[in-house]
N, C-alpha and C positions, 0 to 999 in steps of 0.2 A: 504355507501362508496363513496369515492370521488378518482377519478383516476387523478393524476397530472403528468405534464412533468417533469422529472428529467434530461433528455438530450434528444438529437434526436434519441437514441436508448435505452432509459430507462424510465420507468414509476414508479412513487411513488403512492402506493394505501393507502390512508388515511382510517382508520378504527375506529370503537368505542373504542376499548380497545386492550389490549395486547393479550387475549384469541381469538379474531377475527383474529389477524396478525398471530398467530401461526398457527391458522386453515387454513387459506389461504396458508401459507407456507407449511403445511404438505400436503395439497391437491396438490400442484404444484410438490411436491417430488414425491408423490405416482402417480400422473397422469399428467406427462410432458406436455407441450405444444411445439409443435416443432418450434425450432428457439429460444426458452427462456433459458437463461443462469441460475446461480445459484441465487436464490433470497435471499435477506438480510433482516431480520426481524428488526423492532425497536420497540421502546415503544408501538407504536399504528399504525405503517406503516409497509410495505412491499415494499422494492426496487425490481423491476422485470426488468432486463436488457433483451434485445431481440436483434436478428439479423434481421435488416431491409429488408435483401434479402428473409428472410423465413416468415415474418408476419409483417403487418403494425400496427402502434401504436392504430389505431381506432378498427382493429380487436382483437387485443390483449385485450384492454380495455373491448370490449364486451365479450370476454372470460372470463375474470376474474370475470365479473359481475354474471356469472352463477355459479361460485364455492360456495361451502358450507362455511359459516362462524362460524359453530359450530364444535368443535373437536369431533372426534369419541371416541369410549370408551377409557378410560385411564388405564383399567385395563393391557393393553399391554405395557404401557410406561415404559421405561427403569428406573429403581431406582438407584440412586447413593448414597452411604452414604459417609459423610464427617466427620471423628473425629476432634473434636475441643478441644483444651485446651483453655478455656475461661479466659485469663489473658491480655487481650488487653488494650492498653494504654488509650483507651477512653471508656472502659465498665461502669465505674462509672458516667461519664458524660453523656453518652447515656441513663443509667438507670434514672438519674435526669432529663433529658429532657421528658422523658416519665412518671415520677412520680412513677416510681417502684424502688424496691431494685435490686441490681445486681444479686442476686438469681432469682428473679422473670423475668428479662430479660433473663437470660440463660435458665431458664424453656421455656418461651414463644418462644424464638428464635429455641430451639432445639425441641419442641412440634409441631411447625408449619409445615405443608406440603408445600414445595417449589417446584417451577416448573421454569425450564429454560426457560424465554421469548425469549431472543435474546442474541447473543455474539458480543462484540464490545470493543472498547478502547484499548484492547491488544489482542493478539492471546490467546485464551482459556478463556478470562474474560468473564463469564456467568453472565448475568442480572438475578436474581432469584426473583420471586414473591411469595408471601405466602397466605394462607387461613386466616391468622390474620390481619383483617383490621388495628389494633392499633400499629402494628410494623412499625411505620413511624418515622425517625428522620432525621433532616436536615443535610446537609453537614457541614463539618467544616469551621468556618469563614475564616481560612488560611490554605490552602493545606499544607500538608507536602511535602518536596522535596524529600524524599526517604521513601516508604512504603515496608518493607520486603517481600520478597516472601512467600506465603502461609498465609499471613494475612487475616482473615474472617471479614468482615466489613458490615455496614449498611449505606445506604443514601437513604433518600426519602422512597419509599415502597419497595426499592430494597436490596437484600443481595448480596454479591459476595465474591470471593476468589481471590486475587492478584496472578497471575500466575508467575510472577517475580517481582524483585525489581524495583519500578518505583514511580514516584511522584502520589499523590493521596490525595482527600480531604475527603474521606469516614470515618466514625467513626469505629475505630478498637475494635472488641468485643473479639478477640482472634487469634490463629494460628493453623493451619493444616500441616501435612506433606504428605497429600494426593497429589500425583503428577498430579496436574489439567491440565498441559501442557508438552508434551513429544513428539518431533517430531520423536523419534525412535519407537514410537508405530504406528499399524496400523490405530488406532483412535487417533490423538495427543491430542484432546480435551476431557477431561474427562466428561465434561458436554455440551451437545448441545440442541438446541432449542427443546422443548417437553419433555425433560427429567425430572423426578421427584427427588427430592433431599432432603435428611434427614441429619441434623446436629446432630452427636451424642457427647455428652459431654466425655471428657476424662481426667484423671489425669496425663498422660505421652504421649509422643510422641516418634516415632522411633528416633534412633540416626542419621538416614538420613534426611538432611535439606531438605525442600520443595523447592529446586532450580531445576526447570524444565529444560530440554534440550530445548533451543530456537535458538541456533546458530548451523547452519550446519558443520561449518568448524573451525571457531575461529582460522585461520592460521595454524592449524596442518595439514590441508589437502592440504595446499600448501607447497610442499617440499621447503626447504631452501638450499641455494647453498653450496656446499661442498668445500672441500679444494683444488679440481682441477678444472679447467675450462672445462665446458661441462658436469660435472656430479654433482649429489645431493645426499643428505643422503637417499633419496628413492630407489638409484640405478637406476635411469631413465635418459635416454639421450635424451628424446624427449619433449621438453617443452620450455616455454618462461620466462626467469628472468626478474625480475622488478628491473631495475637498479634504477629507481626513478618513484614513482608513481604521481610526480607532484602535482597539486592543489588537487586532488582526482581521484583515480581509483578504480573502482569496476567491478566484474563480472555481467553480465546481460544477460537474454535471454528474451523470450516473456512472462515470469512470470508464476505464479501459480494459474491461474484461477480455479475455482472450490472449493475452500478451504474458501470461504466466509462464510459459515455456521458456522466455528469454529472461526471467528473472524479475518481471514487473508485477506488482500487486495491482489490483483494480482501482484502488484509490476512489475518487468521488467523494459525494456528498456524505457527511456522517449521518445526517436525518434525511433519508431518501424520499420518505412519504412527504416531508414538509416541501422539499424541492419540487417533487411532482405537483403538489398542491398549488404552489406559487406560479409554476408554469401554467397549469390549468386556468388560474384565475386570469391571466392575460391573454389566453389563446394561443400558448405555446406548445410545440410538441413537448412530451414529457422529459425528454433527454436534453433539452435546451440548456445552455450554459447560464448560470446565475452567480450572484455574489453571495458567498457565505461569510457572515459578519459575526464578530466576537466582540459586540458592545461598541458604542461610539461612533458608527459609520456615519459620514456625511457625504452625500453625493449631490452633483448639480447637473442639471438637464441641459444637453446641448441639442436644441431642437425640441419639438413636442414629443412627449413620451407617455407611455401607459406602464405602470409598475404595480406590483403587490408584494406584499411583505408576509412570511409565515415563519413558523418555527418559534424560537424564543425571542420574544419581543417585548421591549419595555415601552417606552413613549415613542410613538411615531408621529413626527411632526413635518408638515410641509409649509415652507416659508416661501410665499411668493416673491418675484422678482419686483413687482410693482410696488412702489413705495405706498405705504399706508393701508395695504390690503392686510386683512386678518390671515393669521395661519389656519391651517386645517389639521385635523388628527383622523387619518384613515383609519378604518378598522382592520384589524389582523385578517389576512386572507381575502380582503375585498380589492378589486382593482381601483386604481385612481390614477388621474391624470396630472403630469407636470408639463407646464409651458417652459418655453425656453428660458434658461436662467433660473427657474425654481429649484429650490434645494430642499432635499429630503435629510431629515435627521434621525437616527435611531440612538435612543438612550441604552444603556446596559440593562439587560433583563434581570428582574428579581428572580425569575425561576428559569431553568435550562441554561444554555449557554449560546447556541448558534441560531441566528436568524438567516432567513433566505429571502433575497430580494431578486425577484424576476423582472425583466423588462421585456415589453411586447416586441417579438422577432427575435430575442436571445442575444447574448454576448457573443461578438464576433471576433476572438481571438483565434490565432491559428492552431489547429488541432494537432496534438502530438500522439502518435499511435492510435489515432481515431477518436481521441477525446481532448477536451479543453480543460480538463481537471488539473489542480495543482497538487503534485505529490511532493510534499515537503520532505519525505526521507530520501527519495530517489532523485529529487531534483528535476522532476519532469514536469512540464506544462508551464504555464505563466509563473512568474515570481509572485510572491505575496504583493499586494497592491500597495502603493505609496502615494503620497499627497501629489496631486498633479497629473496623475495618470487619467487618460480620457480612454474609456472603453468604448470601441466601436460597436454599434449594434446592428443586427441584420435587419434589413428591410422586410416586414412581416407580409406574408401572403394575405391577399385580401379575402375577405370572408370570415377569418377566424374570430370567433366570439370572444370578448373579454368580459367574463361575469364570475361572481363569487361562486366558489364550489366548495363542498363540504371540507373541513379541515381534517387532516389525518387524527385518527384517535390514538391515543396513548394505551397500550395494552391495559384492559380494565378500567379506562378513564372515560371521560364524558366528551371529549373532543375540544376542550378549551385549554387555554394557556395555563390555567390553575392545575392541570395535570402534570405538567412538566416539573423534575426534580428542583429542589430548592436546597441551598445550604443548610445544614442541621437536620434536615428531614430524611428519612430512610426509604429507599426505592427497592422494590423487589424485582430482581431479573430472574428469569427461569433459565436454567441450564441444563445440559446433558453431560454426564461424566465421560471422560475419556479425551484421547486415546491412552494417557499415562496415568490414569487413577491408580493404577496398580503398582505405580512407584511410591506411594504414599501409605502411611499408617491408617488404620481406620479411624483413630482418634483425628487425624489430620483432616480426613474427609468430613467428619462431624464438626471439625472447627471451621471448615470452609463455609458451611451451610448454618452454623449455629452462632455466628457473630455478625455484628454489622461492621463492614469494611469501610474507611474514611478514604474518599478521594483526596489525594494530596495536590498541592499546587503544582507539582512537577508534571502533570498530566497534560497531553498535547493530542494532536491528531494522530500520532503514532500509536499511542496507548494510554490507558488511565493507570497510574501508579497507586496502589491501594496500601494503606498502613492498618496494622491490627496485630493480633497474635499470630506469629509465623507459623507456617506449616512445616511438618517434618518428614522427611523421606523415610523409607524404610531403611534399616540399617546396612543391608546389602547395596542399597542404592546410593548411598550418601556420597561414595566417591567414585561413582559411576558417570562417564560422560557420554551422554546421548548423541548419536550421529544426527547430523541436520536432518531435518523433515519438515514438511510443508506444513503451515499454519494457517487457519482460517480467521477472518475477522471475527472477533468476539471470542477467540481463543484465550484461556486464563493460563499463561505460562507462569512458572515458578522458579526463580532463579535460586542460587544457593541460600541466599539470606531468608528464604520462606515467604516473603511478601510478593503477593501476586501482582502481575502486570496484565491487564485486560486489554487485548489488541484491538485497536480501532483501524480505520480504511487504510492508512499509510503505514501499516506495519511491515516488517521484513516479509518476504515470502516464504524463507524458511528460517527456522530456529534450532538451537542445540539445548534448550531447557525443557524439561517435562511439561507438557500441558494436561493440567488435571481435568480440565472441563471446557466447555465452550458456552457462550450466551446464545440461546436459540435465535435462529434468524428472525422471527418477528419481534425480539427485544433488543436487536442491535441497534437500531434507532435511537431507542431509548437510552441505551448506554452511552451514545453520542452526544446526548443533552446533559450528562451528569457534570454539574459544576464543582470545582473545588469546595470542600468543605461538606459535601452531600455524603450520605451513607448509603451503602450499598448492602442488602442481603441476598444471598443466592439460594434459589429454591430448585431441587432438582425435579425435572420432567422425565418420566418414563419415556424411554426411546425402544420402540421394537427394532429388532434387526441389528443389534450391536455387535459387542465383542464376540468373536468365534473363532 
């Protein structure tokens, strides 16, 4: 066992194989460690997040080394049967790669005993390993841009079922109508780590398409404005109408932590301190849902409302519905009232990227896996907001105060909007090295911290794509493929072109490119406010209890 630093509040445990990773995962679920979050299994690793106020990295590493690395009896394992119509586009090619007939491939694939090792790539996408060591085929040379939901596939030593239509490079053997992912169930993922799986050949599938429920709202949960002002088709008079979403507007809260075992990242607001500050200002619980805006948002009040705006704010203007009334410019972080029909307008910020608009009571869209957050990669939660959507608002509890609260402080800043990053300026982010810094030459590590990286326009909620002088792997690692392993928000992943991607809240749960380091937890919100054109310099923070 090697225990590696994944972030200042997360460790990556490297083990001999998948069975050991699952054994450690099951041990932590059965006998949790105080302060440890939901672990994320990988092909031969386990990502273990922890709360620094409850346990140190060194003490956690010592505890992990005491855990058994052999799984208990498998007789109690849950068994999932997957009916498969073996008519996949790559069935003949995969059989030829193995030197078998298609009938032999179907027989071996359905006769093998499969086990869920880990879940990643997409919510509910389970990586299955079998007891047949010959069921190994390479990925397709050119991935498909769209793989249908329900496709049953092979790649390397793994088999899997695509939960929804997505790009993919696995060899397609057939298809199933088994609902492998459905957020309306108590257990959304049909297959979870440790489950036993059997593929059963069938000649027919049900009429229902294997199209799982992945989106919690799909706009239908947001009411649309009706023919009369101040009302909507849901018969509600309490809400916020989206007059214009601007560049992008999404609903966010503090995310859906705890679903990582099903392949779901926490998502949530990129700048959580600003979200909390906005909620405090209007008297909401810290985790109430708000609107995260990237410039140009316009909202109209349906009924009287109390709002506050924090984060990256340009000009904040309230236009009253009453003819001839003067507009108002509320201050950042202070609560203000909107009467029925009043309009709030936010201009694009000159510093930072994202503003947070809280409304007293909180936005009342249906939660998905316990959260109202929009995850743009996984397709969970409400769709990005569009003009005409009316967001319902929770009727607030009586007695909650609405008052200005201290704004979140940028690390090293003064707590004003002037602290946020701006295009052309350099922002310093502290990082810890690991878990795969040993894949890179010493000169590459020096280059990581010795240059300013440019944030490119291809950046989004999934990650910041950085431009600069590329990082070079060690010669022995240049052609090595890293088995998929868990990644934290703030991870600095380095693809083969050497140009880093800094993962943000909607990043994939697991990844196959080496992570050279990670932004420390306290600087992750600042990373989420970096606009295109800004420059980033990484500074290493010493972290006790690291690689061992």
